[in-house]
Each structure stands twice: as structure tokens, then as C-alpha cells.
C-alpha positions as a printed Julia matrix, in Angstrom:
135×3 Matrix{Float64}:
  45.71  20.53  91.14
  43.27  22.59  93.15
  39.56  21.85  92.93
  38.05  24.77  91.11
  35.03  24.81  88.87
  35.59  24.22  85.19
  34.47  26.41  82.31
  33.33  24.95  79.05
  35.23  26.06  75.95
  35.21  24.96  72.34
  38.36  23.44  70.93
  38.78  22.66  67.26
  41.14  19.78  66.63
  42.2   17.84  63.57
  41.01  14.22  63.41
  44.63  13.03  63.55
  45.12  14.94  66.82
  41.98  13.4   68.27
  43.28   9.94  67.32
  46.54  10.7   69.13
  44.6   11.81  72.21
  42.5    8.65  72.12
  45.65   6.53  71.79
  47.39   8.15  74.76
  44.45   8.64  77.13
  44.65   5.18  78.7
  48.45   5.11  79.16
  48.2    8.57  80.76
  45.35   7.46  83.08
  42.9    9.98  81.66
  39.21   9.13  81.61
  38.19  11.85  79.14
  39.64  13.82  76.27
  39.01  16.95  78.28
  41.17  15.64  81.14
  43.94  14.72  78.7
  43.86  18.13  76.99
  43.89  19.92  80.35
  46.93  17.91  81.53
  48.7   18.67  78.25
  47.97  22.39  78.55
  49.1   22.54  82.19
  52.32  20.78  81.2
  52.97  23.09  78.25
  52.11  26.32  80.09
  54.37  25.21  82.95
  57.18  24.8   80.45
  56.5   28.25  78.99
  56.42  29.86  82.44
  59.76  28.43  83.54
  61.66  28.75  80.25
  63.49  25.67  81.51
  63.03  22.54  79.42
  64.95  20.34  81.88
  61.85  19.89  84.06
  59.87  18.73  81.04
  62.36  16.57  79.16
  62.18  12.9   79.85
  64.69  11.7   82.42
  66.41   9.35  79.98
  67.07  12.16  77.51
  68.36  14.44  80.27
  70.69  11.72  81.56
  71.94  10.98  78.06
  72.72  14.65  77.43
  74.48  14.9   80.81
  76.52  11.79  79.96
  77.58  13.2   76.6
  78.59  16.5   78.21
  80.5   14.71  80.99
  82.38  12.61  78.43
  83.18  15.71  76.42
  84.4   17.54  79.54
  86.59  14.58  80.53
  88.06  14.42  77.02
  88.78  18.15  76.97
  90.31  17.97  80.45
  92.57  15.13  79.3
  93.6   16.97  76.14
  94.37  20.15  78.07
  96.48  18.18  80.55
  98.48  16.57  77.73
  98.92  19.95  76.07
 100.18  21.47  79.32
 102.71  18.65  79.72
 103.98  19.25  76.15
 104.17  22.99  76.79
 106.01  22.5   80.07
 108.55  20.18  78.39
 109.09  22.71  75.62
 109.5   25.62  78.03
 112.07  23.76  80.14
 113.99  22.65  77.05
 114.03  26.17  75.65
 115.03  27.68  78.99
 117.89  25.16  79.34
 119.26  25.44  75.79
 118.14  28.77  74.41
 120.1   32.01  74.6
 118.98  35.09  76.47
 118.8   37.45  73.49
 115.42  39.23  73.21
 115.5   39.15  69.39
 115.88  35.35  69.4
 112.84  34.94  71.64
 110.73  37.2   69.42
 111.75  35.25  66.32
 110.99  31.97  68.08
 107.57  33.24  69.18
 106.76  34.24  65.6
 107.97  30.89  64.26
 105.95  29.0   66.88
 102.79  31.0   66.18
 103.13  30.36  62.45
 103.67  26.62  62.97
 100.61  26.37  65.23
  98.5   28.12  62.56
  99.79  25.87  59.77
  99.22  22.64  61.73
  95.99  23.73  63.49
  97.73  23.14  66.81
  98.67  19.51  66.12
 102.24  19.85  67.43
 104.02  17.73  69.99
 107.4   18.09  71.65
 108.65  14.99  69.82
 107.7   16.45  66.42
 109.38  19.74  67.26
 112.55  17.9   68.39
 112.6   15.92  65.12
 112.3   19.17  63.13
 115.17  20.74  65.11
 117.38  17.7   64.53
 116.78  17.98  60.74
 117.94  21.59  60.79
């Protein structure tokens, strides 16, 4: 912080806020309430100026959020990979055993879309094969 002269200003605070200031002054290495309030205002105005809370969140919280997002990304990546494998198996099976008629493909697409809607996408190749064997 640059050394500039200070201007006196009146601040009206609730007694509970003053108690909080008094409690945190020593841990924050502040000698006066004024110093504590100034540090708090510099911190808060810096946050407002950047519109970026990441510089002002505690490091532990930021790391925890990053960890949760990384785990979620890994899970989604894994699920997408499994889904692609199932889709690839289905496409190869259909291509190998399904006729070339355009009407059959349209009917199959409609049937598949309806099944995905009814099961909220919880379909696997094995389940589809079991259904086909029952027919």
C-alpha cells in the first residue's frame, strides 16, 4: 500500500461488529480498528473491481471446488466413453444384420428414440439384445 495521508471519517458500527473486529484484529496483525477496517475495505473493493471471487476465496475452498469439478469431469468423460462403446457395438450389429430398406431404418430410429425417452437413456446393448431375443 502506498504511503498517502489519511482522512478522518466517521463510521457507525453495531456493537456486534465491533466485537468481531476486536476478535480478529490480533490474528490479522492489525494494531487498530481503523487499520482492520481499512484492510477489510481494500479487500472488498478489490473484489468488486475484479468481479472475480477466485482471488478472494480461501485457497482451501478453491481447491475443494476444483477437485469436485475435476471428479465430475472425469465421471462424465467415463460415462461418455462407455456410451460411445455401447453405441458403436449397436451400430456394427445393426449394420451387419439389418436390411438396407429406408423404411426399416426410419421405423428403427423412431423406436429407438421412444425407448430412450421412456428409459431416460438407461439402455445398454445387452438390454437391447435381450429385448430382441424375446421378440
